[in-house]
N, C-alpha and C positions, 0 to 999 in steps of 0.2 A: 619459554614464554611465561610471562608473569600474569597471573590471573587474580584480580581483586574482586571480592564479593561483599564489601561492607554495606551494600545498600539494602539488604533484606535480612530479616531475622532468620529465615529458613536457609540462608546461604544461597538462594536462587534469585535470579533477576526476574522480577514480575513484568511480563510482556503481554500486551494486548495486541493481537494481530487482527487487522481488518482484511477479511477475505471477500473479494467482490470481483465482478467484471470491471474493467477500467471504465472511467467516466461515470461511475455510479454515485459519486459524492464522497469518496474516501478521504480526499484531502480536507474537505470541509469538516467531515466528522472527526478526523484526527486533530484538527486545530481547535474544534469545540471541546474535545476531551482534554487536549493539552492546555487549555486555559484553567483547568482545575489546579489548585495549589499542590496537589499530590501527584499530578500526572504531567509528563512531558511528551513531546513528540518532535521529531525532525522530519516527519513525512515518510517517504519511501526509503527505507534503510538499505534496500538492495542497491540503490544509487547507480542505476544503469541508464538513465534517460536524461543525461545532462547536456547532450548535444554539443554546442560550442562551449567547451569548458573554460575558455579564456574570458568569455562574456556572460556566462550563465549567472543569473542573479539568485542569491539567497532571498528568502521572503523578507528579510530586513532591507532589501534593495541594494545591498552591497554585492559587488562581484564576489562569487563564492570563494575564489582563491585569495581574496583579501579580507574576507569577513573575519572579524576577531574571534567569533565563536568557533568557526571551523578551523582557524589557525590554532586556537587553543586545544581543540580536540586532537589535532595532529600532534601537538606537543605532549598532550596527555598519553596518547598512544605510543609515542616515542619513549616516554618514561616506562612504559610497559614492555618495551623492546619490540614494538611493531613499527615498521615503516609505513606510514598511513597518509593518504591524501584522499579527500572526499571525492575528487574527480577521477580517482582510480583506486577505489576503496578496497576491492578484493572481498566484499561482503556477499556478492552474488555467487551462488553455488556453481555457476559455470565459469567463474574467474580462472583464467589460465588453463582451462580444460583442453584436452586433445579433441580432435575432430570426432573420434569415436565416442568420447564422453558427452560432447555437446549434442551429438545426434541422439544419444539415449536420454538426455535430459530435455530434449525439445518437446516431446508430446506432453500435453497437459496431464494432470493427475488422473489416473484411471481407477478401475475397480481393484480390490485387494489382490486378486490373483495376478492381474497384469502388473501391478506394482511390485509384486514378488519377482516376476520375470525381469522387470527393469533392474531391480536390485541385484539379482544374480548376474545379469550381464555387466552391470557397472563394477561389481566386485571382481570381475575377471581382469580389470585394469589395475595394475600395481600403482599407477600414478593417481588414480581416483582414491584408492585406499589410503594413500599418503596425503592426498590433498584435502579430503573431507574433514578430518579433525583439525587441520590448520584453518580452514574457512570457518568452522564452528568456533574456534578460539578467537578469530578476528571479530566475528559477530558478537560474541559474548563480551569481549573487552571494549568494543565500540559502544555497545549499549550501556555498559557500566560507566564508561567515560562520560557519556551524555548525562546519565543520571547524576554522577558526581558533580559535573559542571553546573547542572541546573538545580541541584539540591532536591530533586524529586524522588519519589519512591517507585513509580510505575512508568514504563515507557510504552508508547504506541508506535507500531510499525504499520504504515498504510501501503505496504508493497503489493498487497492484494492477491498475488499469484499463488496458486495452490502448491506448486512443486517446492517453492521456498518454504511455505508453512510446513510441508511434510518433514523437511530436515530440521527446522527449528523445533518441532515437536520431539525430535529425537535427541536434542541437545540437553544433556543432564544438568547444565547450569541454568536452564531457563524454566520458569513456571509460566506456562502459556495459557491465556484465555483467548477465545476467538469470537469476534463479532462478524457474523455473516451479514453483509450489507447488500440489499436487493433494490434494484430500480426497474421500473417498467422498461422492458426490452426495446420498445419503440423509441423511447427517449434516448437510450444508449446508442441505438443504431444510428440515429441522426448525428450524434457526435462523431461516430466513426466515419461517416461520409464526408465530414468537413470539420475536423478537430480544431482548426484555428478559430473558426467563427462560433462553434457550438460547445467547445470544451477547453477554453483557454482564458487568459486574462481579458478583462473588459477593454482595456486600452490596447489597440493593435500594436503599439510600439513595444509592449511588454510581453508579447506572445512568443512562444517557442523559447522559453527560459529567459526572456528579456531581450532577445535579439530582434524581435519583430518579424520573424519568419512566417511564411504562409502555410507551412506543413503540407504542401501539395503531395509529397511522396507518401504521406500516411493515409491518404484518402482510400476508403474501401467502397466497393459496390454495395448496394443494399443486401444482396444475397450473401456476400462474404461477411458483411457486418452482422447480419442476423446469425450466421453460423458462429462467429466469434463470441457473440453474447451468449448463445445457447451453450456452447462448449465450456465457457467460463463458469456458467452456473451448474452445468453437469459436473464439472470438476469440483466445485464447492460442495455439492451434494455428496459426492463420493468421499470427500474428506470428513465432513461432519458426521456422516453415517457411522464412522469408526470412532467418534469421540463420545465420551460420557456426556450426558445432557447438561451436567453442571459446568462443563468447560466451554460451552458456546451459547450464544444468544443471537437471535435474528432481529434485524432492524431494517426498516424500509426508508429509502431516500425521501419518499413523499411524506412520511410521518415526521422525519427529521426537519423538513422544511416547513410543514404546516403546524406542527405541534412540538417545537424544539424543546421546551422546558420539560414537558412530560416524558419525551423520548430520552433526553439526557438523564433525567432522574432515574429512569429504569436502568439505563446503562451504568450509571455510577453505583447503584445498588449491586448490580451484577459484578462490577469490578472490585467492589469492596471499599469504596471511599464515601465520605459524607456528602450527599447531594446538596446539603445546605451551604456548603462552601463553594459552590459553583460560581463562576464569574459570568455575569450576564453579557458583557461585551468581549467576545473572544479576541478581537483585534487590539484590545487595550493591554494585552499580555504580550511580552516579548516572545517572538517565534523565530526560529531559524529552520525553515521547512523547505525541503526539496520535493518536487512532484508537480501536480497540476498547477496551471497558471493562475487559478483563482487565488492562490496564496499571495499573489502580487497585487490583488485588488485592495482598495482602501476602504470600501464600505463594509459595515458590519451587518447590513440588512441581508436577510436570508429569504430568497424568493424561490418558489417552486418553478422549475423550468419545465414547461410542457410545450415547448415550441414545436415538437413533433406533430402536434394536432393540426397545425396549419402548414407545416413545411413538408411533411411526407404526403405524397400524392396517393390516390386510391391504388394506383399500380404498385407503388412502393409498399403500401400496407399489405397488398395481396402477396407480394414476394415474401415479406416478413412472416406473414401468417403461414405460408407453405413451409418455411424453414424452421421457425421458432415459435409459432403461434400456440401449439399445444403446451409447451413449457410455460410460456407467458401466462396462459389461462390457468394452469395448475398453480402458479405462484400468486394467483388472485387478481390478475389484470385482465379486464374484459374490453 
């Protein structure tokens, strides 16, 4: 396997990873960051939620299998001796895993002792020991190919999930910074109960990757949605508690929406790029993003979404409070 590292002076790829519960604004944040002349993003680099791969749309509105950018990435990866297709990328750490490995990778990131137990169990699998370095190499070369094709210095991965971050942090070819993105749990829970209407493209015809699906199978009850949000944030806390404070920063979805420029200025300083070079209209920059359906919207206007205030009933809020209220309050949401 051929590995190129010409993008960084240190020999490592500079990666910014967005760690969050899903539907917390990670795609928006990644596109805002990716509009900076030194930063690029392709959204969720784990590339596992492409649904109907024949009709899935890149954010450029081209079918992803015909998008020149992604075709170019496949060619670049082939030159590095990787057979690569974004619709079957192999970048997810569960790619090609046995049932045994998949079962061990299923739980969200836990406390250090439990993670050591997970690692010990995984290392009992010869297939995992062989698979892990290959997946790390695919991720490294994939990121480097995107950087080379875009001419940028830093790449943002909005995959969000902690177990992916765990292994990217172990990749010696990556220099990883983490943005922990937080959103009021009540807003996130509403999206889980009806993702098509509350967490997708504004145009119904562009939802579910551009196929116009209603995403009925993804709907969760209020109780399950609250538990999903709580566990995702508990996972994030478990990970960042093990990181040096210089390696991660916290940002809130609400601040991003109501005070975008100030929030981005703080993030650009953290990442190490000049905030004065920021582009005001993030949609004026070419993007080839996979992930949340808002990438297919045409408006550059950023509005705080607090529809939960009118859409969640008192009974819904009571259920949320019983499952996740303490954590939501501890995060500053009253």
